[in-house]
PDBQT receptor file of N, H, CA, C and O in Angstrom, charges set to zero:
ATOM      1  N   MET A   1      40.938  81.422 112.073  1.00  0.00    +0.000 N 
ATOM      2  CA  MET A   1      39.511  81.386 112.254  1.00  0.00    +0.000 C 
ATOM      3  C   MET A   1      39.084  82.608 113.071  1.00  0.00    +0.000 C 
ATOM      4  O   MET A   1      39.698  82.929 114.088  1.00  0.00    +0.000 OA
ATOM      5  N   THR A   2      38.039  83.275 112.621  1.00  0.00    +0.000 N 
ATOM      6  H   THR A   2      37.540  83.014 111.794  1.00  0.00    +0.000 HD
ATOM      7  CA  THR A   2      37.552  84.469 113.302  1.00  0.00    +0.000 C 
ATOM      8  C   THR A   2      36.453  84.098 114.291  1.00  0.00    +0.000 C 
ATOM      9  O   THR A   2      35.546  83.330 113.972  1.00  0.00    +0.000 OA
ATOM     10  N   GLU A   3      36.548  84.653 115.486  1.00  0.00    +0.000 N 
ATOM     11  H   GLU A   3      37.285  85.278 115.745  1.00  0.00    +0.000 HD
ATOM     12  CA  GLU A   3      35.518  84.406 116.494  1.00  0.00    +0.000 C 
ATOM     13  C   GLU A   3      34.637  85.634 116.622  1.00  0.00    +0.000 C 
ATOM     14  O   GLU A   3      35.132  86.761 116.647  1.00  0.00    +0.000 OA
ATOM     15  N   PHE A   4      33.349  85.419 116.702  1.00  0.00    +0.000 N 
ATOM     16  H   PHE A   4      32.948  84.504 116.682  1.00  0.00    +0.000 HD
ATOM     17  CA  PHE A   4      32.411  86.513 116.913  1.00  0.00    +0.000 C 
ATOM     18  C   PHE A   4      31.817  86.373 118.305  1.00  0.00    +0.000 C 
ATOM     19  O   PHE A   4      31.291  85.320 118.667  1.00  0.00    +0.000 OA
ATOM     20  N   HIS A   5      31.906  87.425 119.066  1.00  0.00    +0.000 N 
ATOM     21  H   HIS A   5      32.334  88.280 118.772  1.00  0.00    +0.000 HD
ATOM     22  CA  HIS A   5      31.342  87.432 120.412  1.00  0.00    +0.000 C 
ATOM     23  C   HIS A   5      30.067  88.257 120.394  1.00  0.00    +0.000 C 
ATOM     24  O   HIS A   5      30.049  89.382 119.895  1.00  0.00    +0.000 OA
ATOM     25  N   THR A   6      29.023  87.701 120.932  1.00  0.00    +0.000 N 
ATOM     26  H   THR A   6      29.038  86.787 121.338  1.00  0.00    +0.000 HD
ATOM     27  CA  THR A   6      27.744  88.402 121.001  1.00  0.00    +0.000 C 
ATOM     28  C   THR A   6      27.667  89.147 122.314  1.00  0.00    +0.000 C 
ATOM     29  O   THR A   6      27.831  88.574 123.391  1.00  0.00    +0.000 OA
ATOM     30  N   ASN A   7      27.416  90.424 122.202  1.00  0.00    +0.000 N 
ATOM     31  H   ASN A   7      27.283  90.890 121.327  1.00  0.00    +0.000 HD
ATOM     32  CA  ASN A   7      27.225  91.232 123.394  1.00  0.00    +0.000 C 
ATOM     33  C   ASN A   7      25.723  91.291 123.647  1.00  0.00    +0.000 C 
ATOM     34  O   ASN A   7      24.994  91.939 122.895  1.00  0.00    +0.000 OA
ATOM     35  N   HIS A   8      25.256  90.626 124.693  1.00  0.00    +0.000 N 
ATOM     36  H   HIS A   8      25.848  90.100 125.304  1.00  0.00    +0.000 HD
ATOM     37  CA  HIS A   8      23.826  90.542 124.962  1.00  0.00    +0.000 C 
ATOM     38  C   HIS A   8      23.216  91.899 125.268  1.00  0.00    +0.000 C 
ATOM     39  O   HIS A   8      22.041  92.118 124.974  1.00  0.00    +0.000 OA
ATOM     40  N   ALA A   9      23.967  92.801 125.840  1.00  0.00    +0.000 N 
ATOM     41  H   ALA A   9      24.922  92.623 126.079  1.00  0.00    +0.000 HD
ATOM     42  CA  ALA A   9      23.456  94.148 126.112  1.00  0.00    +0.000 C 
ATOM     43  C   ALA A   9      23.123  94.859 124.805  1.00  0.00    +0.000 C 
ATOM     44  O   ALA A   9      22.113  95.558 124.720  1.00  0.00    +0.000 OA
ATOM     45  N   ASP A  10      23.966  94.686 123.786  1.00  0.00    +0.000 N 
ATOM     46  H   ASP A  10      24.786  94.119 123.855  1.00  0.00    +0.000 HD
ATOM     47  CA  ASP A  10      23.698  95.292 122.479  1.00  0.00    +0.000 C 
ATOM     48  C   ASP A  10      22.429  94.714 121.859  1.00  0.00    +0.000 C 
ATOM     49  O   ASP A  10      21.637  95.450 121.269  1.00  0.00    +0.000 OA
ATOM     50  N   LEU A  11      22.231  93.412 121.987  1.00  0.00    +0.000 N 
ATOM     51  H   LEU A  11      22.874  92.815 122.465  1.00  0.00    +0.000 HD
ATOM     52  CA  LEU A  11      21.025  92.778 121.446  1.00  0.00    +0.000 C 
ATOM     53  C   LEU A  11      19.780  93.297 122.160  1.00  0.00    +0.000 C 
ATOM     54  O   LEU A  11      18.769  93.578 121.516  1.00  0.00    +0.000 OA
ATOM     55  N   ASP A  12      19.845  93.424 123.476  1.00  0.00    +0.000 N 
ATOM     56  H   ASP A  12      20.666  93.195 123.999  1.00  0.00    +0.000 HD
ATOM     57  CA  ASP A  12      18.712  93.942 124.249  1.00  0.00    +0.000 C 
ATOM     58  C   ASP A  12      18.399  95.371 123.850  1.00  0.00    +0.000 C 
ATOM     59  O   ASP A  12      17.229  95.730 123.715  1.00  0.00    +0.000 OA
ATOM     60  N   ASN A  13      19.424  96.196 123.659  1.00  0.00    +0.000 N 
ATOM     61  H   ASN A  13      20.374  95.904 123.769  1.00  0.00    +0.000 HD
ATOM     62  CA  ASN A  13      19.210  97.589 123.273  1.00  0.00    +0.000 C 
ATOM     63  C   ASN A  13      18.553  97.694 121.906  1.00  0.00    +0.000 C 
ATOM     64  O   ASN A  13      17.651  98.510 121.717  1.00  0.00    +0.000 OA
ATOM     65  N   ARG A  14      18.986  96.890 120.956  1.00  0.00    +0.000 N 
ATOM     66  H   ARG A  14      19.719  96.227 121.109  1.00  0.00    +0.000 HD
ATOM     67  CA  ARG A  14      18.400  96.928 119.612  1.00  0.00    +0.000 C 
ATOM     68  C   ARG A  14      16.956  96.452 119.643  1.00  0.00    +0.000 C 
ATOM     69  O   ARG A  14      16.109  97.022 118.955  1.00  0.00    +0.000 OA
ATOM     70  N   ALA A  15      16.658  95.425 120.421  1.00  0.00    +0.000 N 
ATOM     71  H   ALA A  15      17.346  94.962 120.979  1.00  0.00    +0.000 HD
ATOM     72  CA  ALA A  15      15.293  94.902 120.505  1.00  0.00    +0.000 C 
ATOM     73  C   ALA A  15      14.346  95.936 121.113  1.00  0.00    +0.000 C 
ATOM     74  O   ALA A  15      13.174  95.996 120.742  1.00  0.00    +0.000 OA
ATOM     75  N   SER A  16      14.844  96.742 122.035  1.00  0.00    +0.000 N 
ATOM     76  H   SER A  16      15.797  96.693 122.336  1.00  0.00    +0.000 HD
ATOM     77  CA  SER A  16      13.988  97.734 122.685  1.00  0.00    +0.000 C 
ATOM     78  C   SER A  16      13.694  98.915 121.763  1.00  0.00    +0.000 C 
ATOM     79  O   SER A  16      12.794  99.703 122.053  1.00  0.00    +0.000 OA
ATOM     80  N   LEU A  17      14.425  99.055 120.667  1.00  0.00    +0.000 N 
ATOM     81  H   LEU A  17      15.156  98.414 120.431  1.00  0.00    +0.000 HD
ATOM     82  CA  LEU A  17      14.217 100.166 119.748  1.00  0.00    +0.000 C 
ATOM     83  C   LEU A  17      13.281  99.817 118.592  1.00  0.00    +0.000 C 
ATOM     84  O   LEU A  17      12.942 100.686 117.789  1.00  0.00    +0.000 OA
ATOM     85  N   VAL A  18      12.867  98.572 118.503  1.00  0.00    +0.000 N 
ATOM     86  H   VAL A  18      13.142  97.867 119.156  1.00  0.00    +0.000 HD
ATOM     87  CA  VAL A  18      11.978  98.139 117.429  1.00  0.00    +0.000 C 
ATOM     88  C   VAL A  18      10.541  98.486 117.806  1.00  0.00    +0.000 C 
ATOM     89  O   VAL A  18      10.078  98.092 118.876  1.00  0.00    +0.000 OA
ATOM     90  N   PRO A  19       9.813  99.230 116.931  1.00  0.00    +0.000 N 
ATOM     91  CA  PRO A  19       8.408  99.540 117.234  1.00  0.00    +0.000 C 
ATOM     92  C   PRO A  19       7.593  98.256 117.397  1.00  0.00    +0.000 C 
ATOM     93  O   PRO A  19       7.835  97.261 116.713  1.00  0.00    +0.000 OA
ATOM     94  N   LYS A  20       6.628  98.297 118.310  1.00  0.00    +0.000 N 
ATOM     95  H   LYS A  20       6.432  99.106 118.865  1.00  0.00    +0.000 HD
ATOM     96  CA  LYS A  20       5.814  97.127 118.591  1.00  0.00    +0.000 C 
ATOM     97  C   LYS A  20       4.391  97.581 118.888  1.00  0.00    +0.000 C 
ATOM     98  O   LYS A  20       4.189  98.642 119.479  1.00  0.00    +0.000 OA
ATOM     99  N   VAL A  21       3.412  96.794 118.486  1.00  0.00    +0.000 N 
ATOM    100  H   VAL A  21       3.576  95.933 118.005  1.00  0.00    +0.000 HD
ATOM    101  CA  VAL A  21       2.019  97.116 118.785  1.00  0.00    +0.000 C 
ATOM    102  C   VAL A  21       1.748  96.723 120.230  1.00  0.00    +0.000 C 
ATOM    103  O   VAL A  21       1.976  95.583 120.635  1.00  0.00    +0.000 OA
ATOM    104  N   ARG A  22       1.258  97.691 120.999  1.00  0.00    +0.000 N 
ATOM    105  H   ARG A  22       1.073  98.617 120.670  1.00  0.00    +0.000 HD
ATOM    106  CA  ARG A  22       0.948  97.468 122.414  1.00  0.00    +0.000 C 
ATOM    107  C   ARG A  22      -0.444  97.987 122.710  1.00  0.00    +0.000 C 
ATOM    108  O   ARG A  22      -1.052  98.667 121.883  1.00  0.00    +0.000 OA
ATOM    109  N   GLU A  23      -0.945  97.666 123.885  1.00  0.00    +0.000 N 
ATOM    110  H   GLU A  23      -0.451  97.113 124.557  1.00  0.00    +0.000 HD
ATOM    111  CA  GLU A  23      -2.243  98.159 124.321  1.00  0.00    +0.000 C 
ATOM    112  C   GLU A  23      -2.020  99.302 125.307  1.00  0.00    +0.000 C 
ATOM    113  O   GLU A  23      -1.266  99.165 126.270  1.00  0.00    +0.000 OA
ATOM    114  N   CYS A  24      -2.685 100.432 125.056  1.00  0.00    +0.000 N 
ATOM    115  H   CYS A  24      -3.297 100.543 124.274  1.00  0.00    +0.000 HD
ATOM    116  CA  CYS A  24      -2.561 101.593 125.928  1.00  0.00    +0.000 C 
ATOM    117  C   CYS A  24      -3.085 101.245 127.323  1.00  0.00    +0.000 C 
ATOM    118  O   CYS A  24      -4.161 100.662 127.456  1.00  0.00    +0.000 OA
ATOM    119  N   LEU A  25      -2.338 101.596 128.340  1.00  0.00    +0.000 N 
ATOM    120  H   LEU A  25      -1.464 102.070 128.232  1.00  0.00    +0.000 HD
ATOM    121  CA  LEU A  25      -2.750 101.308 129.712  1.00  0.00    +0.000 C 
ATOM    122  C   LEU A  25      -3.900 102.194 130.174  1.00  0.00    +0.000 C 
ATOM    123  O   LEU A  25      -4.558 101.894 131.170  1.00  0.00    +0.000 OA
ATOM    124  N   ARG A  26      -4.140 103.272 129.459  1.00  0.00    +0.000 N 
ATOM    125  H   ARG A  26      -3.605 103.515 128.650  1.00  0.00    +0.000 HD
ATOM    126  CA  ARG A  26      -5.207 104.192 129.851  1.00  0.00    +0.000 C 
ATOM    127  C   ARG A  26      -6.527 103.889 129.143  1.00  0.00    +0.000 C 
ATOM    128  O   ARG A  26      -7.570 103.815 129.793  1.00  0.00    +0.000 OA
ATOM    129  N   CYS A  27      -6.495 103.711 127.813  1.00  0.00    +0.000 N 
ATOM    130  H   CYS A  27      -5.647 103.771 127.286  1.00  0.00    +0.000 HD
ATOM    131  CA  CYS A  27      -7.750 103.532 127.059  1.00  0.00    +0.000 C 
ATOM    132  C   CYS A  27      -7.890 102.138 126.434  1.00  0.00    +0.000 C 
ATOM    133  O   CYS A  27      -8.926 101.836 125.842  1.00  0.00    +0.000 OA
ATOM    134  N   GLN A  28      -6.879 101.297 126.556  1.00  0.00    +0.000 N 
ATOM    135  H   GLN A  28      -6.038 101.543 127.037  1.00  0.00    +0.000 HD
ATOM    136  CA  GLN A  28      -6.857  99.925 126.058  1.00  0.00    +0.000 C 
ATOM    137  C   GLN A  28      -6.920  99.804 124.538  1.00  0.00    +0.000 C 
ATOM    138  O   GLN A  28      -7.189  98.712 124.039  1.00  0.00    +0.000 OA
ATOM    139  N   THR A  29      -6.683 100.876 123.779  1.00  0.00    +0.000 N 
ATOM    140  H   THR A  29      -6.465 101.763 124.184  1.00  0.00    +0.000 HD
ATOM    141  CA  THR A  29      -6.625 100.758 122.327  1.00  0.00    +0.000 C 
ATOM    142  C   THR A  29      -5.229 100.299 121.921  1.00  0.00    +0.000 C 
ATOM    143  O   THR A  29      -4.260 100.538 122.642  1.00  0.00    +0.000 OA
ATOM    144  N   LYS A  30      -5.126  99.649 120.781  1.00  0.00    +0.000 N 
ATOM    145  H   LYS A  30      -5.913  99.455 120.195  1.00  0.00    +0.000 HD
ATOM    146  CA  LYS A  30      -3.834  99.202 120.257  1.00  0.00    +0.000 C 
ATOM    147  C   LYS A  30      -3.142 100.383 119.587  1.00  0.00    +0.000 C 
ATOM    148  O   LYS A  30      -3.785 101.168 118.890  1.00  0.00    +0.000 OA
ATOM    149  N   PHE A  31      -1.842 100.509 119.795  1.00  0.00    +0.000 N 
ATOM    150  H   PHE A  31      -1.320  99.871 120.362  1.00  0.00    +0.000 HD
ATOM    151  CA  PHE A  31      -1.043 101.555 119.157  1.00  0.00    +0.000 C 
ATOM    152  C   PHE A  31       0.366 101.034 118.957  1.00  0.00    +0.000 C 
ATOM    153  O   PHE A  31       0.774 100.071 119.607  1.00  0.00    +0.000 OA
ATOM    154  N   GLU A  32       1.113 101.664 118.060  1.00  0.00    +0.000 N 
ATOM    155  H   GLU A  32       0.782 102.445 117.532  1.00  0.00    +0.000 HD
ATOM    156  CA  GLU A  32       2.490 101.253 117.814  1.00  0.00    +0.000 C 
ATOM    157  C   GLU A  32       3.412 102.060 118.714  1.00  0.00    +0.000 C 
ATOM    158  O   GLU A  32       3.628 103.252 118.498  1.00  0.00    +0.000 OA
ATOM    159  N   SER A  33       3.948 101.394 119.722  1.00  0.00    +0.000 N 
ATOM    160  H   SER A  33       3.772 100.425 119.897  1.00  0.00    +0.000 HD
ATOM    161  CA  SER A  33       4.871 102.080 120.624  1.00  0.00    +0.000 C 
ATOM    162  C   SER A  33       6.227 102.186 119.943  1.00  0.00    +0.000 C 
ATOM    163  O   SER A  33       6.638 101.283 119.213  1.00  0.00    +0.000 OA
ATOM    164  N   GLN A  34       6.907 103.275 120.181  1.00  0.00    +0.000 N 
ATOM    165  H   GLN A  34       6.573 104.008 120.773  1.00  0.00    +0.000 HD
ATOM    166  CA  GLN A  34       8.191 103.526 119.530  1.00  0.00    +0.000 C 
ATOM    167  C   GLN A  34       9.380 103.018 120.337  1.00  0.00    +0.000 C 
ATOM    168  O   GLN A  34      10.493 102.931 119.818  1.00  0.00    +0.000 OA
ATOM    169  N   TRP A  35       9.147 102.683 121.605  1.00  0.00    +0.000 N 
ATOM    170  H   TRP A  35       8.243 102.754 122.026  1.00  0.00    +0.000 HD
ATOM    171  CA  TRP A  35      10.237 102.152 122.426  1.00  0.00    +0.000 C 
ATOM    172  C   TRP A  35       9.640 101.270 123.510  1.00  0.00    +0.000 C 
ATOM    173  O   TRP A  35       8.431 101.304 123.740  1.00  0.00    +0.000 OA
ATOM    174  N   VAL A  36      10.458 100.496 124.167  1.00  0.00    +0.000 N 
ATOM    175  H   VAL A  36      11.440 100.469 123.980  1.00  0.00    +0.000 HD
ATOM    176  CA  VAL A  36      10.014  99.450 125.077  1.00  0.00    +0.000 C 
ATOM    177  C   VAL A  36       9.192  99.985 126.268  1.00  0.00    +0.000 C 
ATOM    178  O   VAL A  36       8.332  99.267 126.778  1.00  0.00    +0.000 OA
ATOM    179  N   GLY A  37       9.431 101.198 126.707  1.00  0.00    +0.000 N 
ATOM    180  H   GLY A  37      10.130 101.781 126.292  1.00  0.00    +0.000 HD
ATOM    181  CA  GLY A  37       8.722 101.726 127.872  1.00  0.00    +0.000 C 
ATOM    182  C   GLY A  37       7.480 102.530 127.553  1.00  0.00    +0.000 C 
ATOM    183  O   GLY A  37       6.811 103.016 128.465  1.00  0.00    +0.000 OA
ATOM    184  N   GLU A  38       7.155 102.683 126.271  1.00  0.00    +0.000 N 
ATOM    185  H   GLU A  38       7.699 102.288 125.531  1.00  0.00    +0.000 HD
ATOM    186  CA  GLU A  38       5.990 103.491 125.898  1.00  0.00    +0.000 C 
ATOM    187  C   GLU A  38       4.729 102.643 126.025  1.00  0.00    +0.000 C 
ATOM    188  O   GLU A  38       4.539 101.686 125.274  1.00  0.00    +0.000 OA
ATOM    189  N   ARG A  39       3.870 102.997 126.975  1.00  0.00    +0.000 N 
ATOM    190  H   ARG A  39       4.024 103.775 127.584  1.00  0.00    +0.000 HD
ATOM    191  CA  ARG A  39       2.661 102.218 127.240  1.00  0.00    +0.000 C 
ATOM    192  C   ARG A  39       1.383 103.058 127.165  1.00  0.00    +0.000 C 
ATOM    193  O   ARG A  39       0.286 102.522 127.326  1.00  0.00    +0.000 OA
ATOM    194  N   ILE A  40       1.508 104.371 126.923  1.00  0.00    +0.000 N 
ATOM    195  H   ILE A  40       2.399 104.807 126.792  1.00  0.00    +0.000 HD
ATOM    196  CA  ILE A  40       0.355 105.262 126.796  1.00  0.00    +0.000 C 
ATOM    197  C   ILE A  40       0.339 105.796 125.369  1.00  0.00    +0.000 C 
ATOM    198  O   ILE A  40       1.352 106.298 124.882  1.00  0.00    +0.000 OA
ATOM    199  N   CYS A  41      -0.811 105.688 124.695  1.00  0.00    +0.000 N 
ATOM    200  H   CYS A  41      -1.633 105.280 125.091  1.00  0.00    +0.000 HD
ATOM    201  CA  CYS A  41      -0.900 106.113 123.297  1.00  0.00    +0.000 C 
ATOM    202  C   CYS A  41      -0.848 107.639 123.176  1.00  0.00    +0.000 C 
ATOM    203  O   CYS A  41      -1.048 108.365 124.150  1.00  0.00    +0.000 OA
ATOM    204  N   GLY A  42      -0.577 108.097 121.972  1.00  0.00    +0.000 N 
ATOM    205  H   GLY A  42      -0.415 107.507 121.181  1.00  0.00    +0.000 HD
ATOM    206  CA  GLY A  42      -0.474 109.529 121.701  1.00  0.00    +0.000 C 
ATOM    207  C   GLY A  42      -1.768 110.276 121.968  1.00  0.00    +0.000 C 
ATOM    208  O   GLY A  42      -1.738 111.414 122.436  1.00  0.00    +0.000 OA
ATOM    209  N   ARG A  43      -2.909 109.651 121.675  1.00  0.00    +0.000 N 
ATOM    210  H   ARG A  43      -2.933 108.726 121.294  1.00  0.00    +0.000 HD
ATOM    211  CA  ARG A  43      -4.193 110.302 121.916  1.00  0.00    +0.000 C 
ATOM    212  C   ARG A  43      -4.377 110.582 123.409  1.00  0.00    +0.000 C 
ATOM    213  O   ARG A  43      -4.809 111.671 123.787  1.00  0.00    +0.000 OA
ATOM    214  N   CYS A  44      -4.058 109.623 124.242  1.00  0.00    +0.000 N 
ATOM    215  H   CYS A  44      -3.707 108.739 123.935  1.00  0.00    +0.000 HD
ATOM    216  CA  CYS A  44      -4.193 109.820 125.691  1.00  0.00    +0.000 C 
ATOM    217  C   CYS A  44      -3.176 110.841 126.205  1.00  0.00    +0.000 C 
ATOM    218  O   CYS A  44      -3.507 111.672 127.051  1.00  0.00    +0.000 OA
ATOM    219  N   LYS A  45      -1.946 110.783 125.701  1.00  0.00    +0.000 N 
ATOM    220  H   LYS A  45      -1.677 110.108 125.014  1.00  0.00    +0.000 HD
ATOM    221  CA  LYS A  45      -0.931 111.748 126.128  1.00  0.00    +0.000 C 
ATOM    222  C   LYS A  45      -1.295 113.165 125.733  1.00  0.00    +0.000 C 
ATOM    223  O   LYS A  45      -0.887 114.116 126.399  1.00  0.00    +0.000 OA
ATOM    224  N   GLY A  46      -2.061 113.322 124.653  1.00  0.00    +0.000 N 
ATOM    225  H   GLY A  46      -2.392 112.549 124.112  1.00  0.00    +0.000 HD
ATOM    226  CA  GLY A  46      -2.469 114.641 124.196  1.00  0.00    +0.000 C 
ATOM    227  C   GLY A  46      -3.717 115.159 124.878  1.00  0.00    +0.000 C 
ATOM    228  O   GLY A  46      -4.109 116.304 124.652  1.00  0.00    +0.000 OA
ATOM    229  N   SER A  47      -4.352 114.345 125.706  1.00  0.00    +0.000 N 
ATOM    230  H   SER A  47      -4.034 113.415 125.889  1.00  0.00    +0.000 HD
ATOM    231  CA  SER A  47      -5.597 114.749 126.358  1.00  0.00    +0.000 C 
ATOM    232  C   SER A  47      -5.329 115.676 127.540  1.00  0.00    +0.000 C 
ATOM    233  O   SER A  47      -4.267 115.623 128.161  1.00  0.00    +0.000 OA
ATOM    234  N   ALA A  48      -6.295 116.510 127.833  1.00  0.00    +0.000 N 
ATOM    235  H   ALA A  48      -7.157 116.553 127.328  1.00  0.00    +0.000 HD
ATOM    236  CA  ALA A  48      -6.188 117.428 128.976  1.00  0.00    +0.000 C 
ATOM    237  C   ALA A  48      -6.102 116.637 130.280  1.00  0.00    +0.000 C 
ATOM    238  O   ALA A  48      -5.390 117.032 131.203  1.00  0.00    +0.000 OA
ATOM    239  N   ALA A  49      -6.827 115.522 130.353  1.00  0.00    +0.000 N 
ATOM    240  H   ALA A  49      -7.405 115.202 129.603  1.00  0.00    +0.000 HD
ATOM    241  CA  ALA A  49      -6.802 114.694 131.564  1.00  0.00    +0.000 C 
ATOM    242  C   ALA A  49      -5.392 114.179 131.842  1.00  0.00    +0.000 C 
ATOM    243  O   ALA A  49      -4.950 114.167 132.991  1.00  0.00    +0.000 OA
ATOM    244  N   TRP A  50      -4.690 113.758 130.801  1.00  0.00    +0.000 N 
ATOM    245  H   TRP A  50      -5.049 113.769 129.868  1.00  0.00    +0.000 HD
ATOM    246  CA  TRP A  50      -3.322 113.259 130.972  1.00  0.00    +0.000 C 
ATOM    247  C   TRP A  50      -2.395 114.376 131.429  1.00  0.00    +0.000 C 
ATOM    248  O   TRP A  50      -1.582 114.194 132.336  1.00  0.00    +0.000 OA
ATOM    249  N   ARG A  51      -2.528 115.537 130.787  1.00  0.00    +0.000 N 
ATOM    250  H   ARG A  51      -3.188 115.685 130.051  1.00  0.00    +0.000 HD
ATOM    251  CA  ARG A  51      -1.636 116.664 131.118  1.00  0.00    +0.000 C 
ATOM    252  C   ARG A  51      -1.865 117.181 132.525  1.00  0.00    +0.000 C 
ATOM    253  O   ARG A  51      -0.927 117.678 133.148  1.00  0.00    +0.000 OA
ATOM    254  N   THR A  52      -3.088 117.081 133.052  1.00  0.00    +0.000 N 
ATOM    255  H   THR A  52      -3.850 116.677 132.546  1.00  0.00    +0.000 HD
ATOM    256  CA  THR A  52      -3.367 117.572 134.402  1.00  0.00    +0.000 C 
ATOM    257  C   THR A  52      -3.201 116.493 135.462  1.00  0.00    +0.000 C 
ATOM    258  O   THR A  52      -3.240 116.779 136.658  1.00  0.00    +0.000 OA
ATOM    259  N   GLY A  53      -3.015 115.253 135.022  1.00  0.00    +0.000 N 
ATOM    260  H   GLY A  53      -2.983 115.021 134.050  1.00  0.00    +0.000 HD
ATOM    261  CA  GLY A  53      -2.823 114.160 135.978  1.00  0.00    +0.000 C 
ATOM    262  C   GLY A  53      -4.119 113.658 136.574  1.00  0.00    +0.000 C 
ATOM    263  O   GLY A  53      -4.119 113.109 137.675  1.00  0.00    +0.000 OA
ATOM    264  N   ALA A  54      -5.236 113.838 135.860  1.00  0.00    +0.000 N 
ATOM    265  H   ALA A  54      -5.235 114.285 134.965  1.00  0.00    +0.000 HD
ATOM    266  CA  ALA A  54      -6.532 113.366 136.353  1.00  0.00    +0.000 C 
ATOM    267  C   ALA A  54      -6.513 111.851 136.498  1.00  0.00    +0.000 C 
ATOM    268  O   ALA A  54      -5.899 111.158 135.686  1.00  0.00    +0.000 OA
ATOM    269  N   PRO A  55      -7.175 111.335 137.516  1.00  0.00    +0.000 N 
ATOM    270  CA  PRO A  55      -7.192 109.881 137.713  1.00  0.00    +0.000 C 
ATOM    271  C   PRO A  55      -7.993 109.186 136.616  1.00  0.00    +0.000 C 
ATOM    272  O   PRO A  55      -8.874 109.776 135.992  1.00  0.00    +0.000 OA
ATOM    273  N   ILE A  56      -7.662 107.924 136.403  1.00  0.00    +0.000 N 
ATOM    274  H   ILE A  56      -6.946 107.444 136.911  1.00  0.00    +0.000 HD
ATOM    275  CA  ILE A  56      -8.374 107.114 135.424  1.00  0.00    +0.000 C 
ATOM    276  C   ILE A  56      -9.644 106.603 136.089  1.00  0.00    +0.000 C 
ATOM    277  O   ILE A  56      -9.603 106.053 137.189  1.00  0.00    +0.000 OA
ATOM    278  N   HIS A  57     -10.760 106.787 135.419  1.00  0.00    +0.000 N 
ATOM    279  H   HIS A  57     -10.794 107.234 134.525  1.00  0.00    +0.000 HD
ATOM    280  CA  HIS A  57     -12.027 106.270 135.937  1.00  0.00    +0.000 C 
ATOM    281  C   HIS A  57     -12.267 104.913 135.307  1.00  0.00    +0.000 C 
ATOM    282  O   HIS A  57     -12.456 104.803 134.095  1.00  0.00    +0.000 OA
ATOM    283  N   SER A  58     -12.260 103.875 136.141  1.00  0.00    +0.000 N 
ATOM    284  H   SER A  58     -12.107 103.965 137.125  1.00  0.00    +0.000 HD
ATOM    285  CA  SER A  58     -12.489 102.545 135.622  1.00  0.00    +0.000 C 
ATOM    286  C   SER A  58     -13.894 102.095 135.989  1.00  0.00    +0.000 C 
ATOM    287  O   SER A  58     -14.440 102.515 137.009  1.00  0.00    +0.000 OA
ATOM    288  N   PRO A  59     -14.473 101.247 135.160  1.00  0.00    +0.000 N 
ATOM    289  CA  PRO A  59     -15.819 100.752 135.460  1.00  0.00    +0.000 C 
ATOM    290  C   PRO A  59     -15.803  99.898 136.708  1.00  0.00    +0.000 C 
ATOM    291  O   PRO A  59     -14.790  99.271 137.017  1.00  0.00    +0.000 OA
ATOM    292  N   PRO A  60     -16.921  99.865 137.436  1.00  0.00    +0.000 N 
ATOM    293  CA  PRO A  60     -16.960  99.029 138.636  1.00  0.00    +0.000 C 
ATOM    294  C   PRO A  60     -16.784  97.559 138.279  1.00  0.00    +0.000 C 
ATOM    295  O   PRO A  60     -17.228  97.106 137.224  1.00  0.00    +0.000 OA
ATOM    296  N   THR A  61     -16.147  96.841 139.147  1.00  0.00    +0.000 N 
ATOM    297  H   THR A  61     -15.786  97.209 140.004  1.00  0.00    +0.000 HD
ATOM    298  CA  THR A  61     -15.927  95.403 138.915  1.00  0.00    +0.000 C 
ATOM    299  C   THR A  61     -16.995  94.603 139.627  1.00  0.00    +0.000 C 
ATOM    300  O   THR A  61     -17.558  95.047 140.628  1.00  0.00    +0.000 OA
ATOM    301  N   LYS A  62     -17.272  93.414 139.101  1.00  0.00    +0.000 N 
ATOM    302  H   LYS A  62     -16.815  93.054 138.289  1.00  0.00    +0.000 HD
ATOM    303  CA  LYS A  62     -18.249  92.527 139.736  1.00  0.00    +0.000 C 
ATOM    304  C   LYS A  62     -17.577  91.802 140.883  1.00  0.00    +0.000 C 
ATOM    305  O   LYS A  62     -16.433  91.362 140.771  1.00  0.00    +0.000 OA
ATOM    306  N   ARG A  63     -18.280  91.685 141.962  1.00  0.00    +0.000 N 
ATOM    307  H   ARG A  63     -19.210  92.043 142.053  1.00  0.00    +0.000 HD
ATOM    308  CA  ARG A  63     -17.755  90.940 143.109  1.00  0.00    +0.000 C 
ATOM    309  C   ARG A  63     -17.980  89.457 142.906  1.00  0.00    +0.000 C 
ATOM    310  O   ARG A  63     -19.039  89.034 142.442  1.00  0.00    +0.000 OA
ATOM    311  N   GLN A  64     -16.992  88.687 143.250  1.00  0.00    +0.000 N 
ATOM    312  H   GLN A  64     -16.132  89.031 143.627  1.00  0.00    +0.000 HD
ATOM    313  CA  GLN A  64     -17.155  87.233 143.199  1.00  0.00    +0.000 C 
ATOM    314  C   GLN A  64     -17.537  86.744 144.573  1.00  0.00    +0.000 C 
ATOM    315  O   GLN A  64     -16.979  87.192 145.575  1.00  0.00    +0.000 OA
ATOM    316  N   ARG A  65     -18.480  85.831 144.629  1.00  0.00    +0.000 N 
ATOM    317  H   ARG A  65     -18.934  85.467 143.815  1.00  0.00    +0.000 HD
ATOM    318  CA  ARG A  65     -18.936  85.307 145.935  1.00  0.00    +0.000 C 
ATOM    319  C   ARG A  65     -18.410  83.936 146.173  1.00  0.00    +0.000 C 
ATOM    320  O   ARG A  65     -18.687  83.340 147.214  1.00  0.00    +0.000 OA
TER     321      ARG A  65
């Protein structure tokens, strides 16, 4: 009888290589990330603001009372 051993590290590595639709952390648009750590879309990475390291301007939040 043949035994198969599952190497969980191999499974984790393969899962991280599967493209997945994610939301860009900068502009919140959906994009297909090519790896598990990709969280900024190509449009944002290609922007001058991204290349110069300009801060993200977020809208003011409402205060809760």
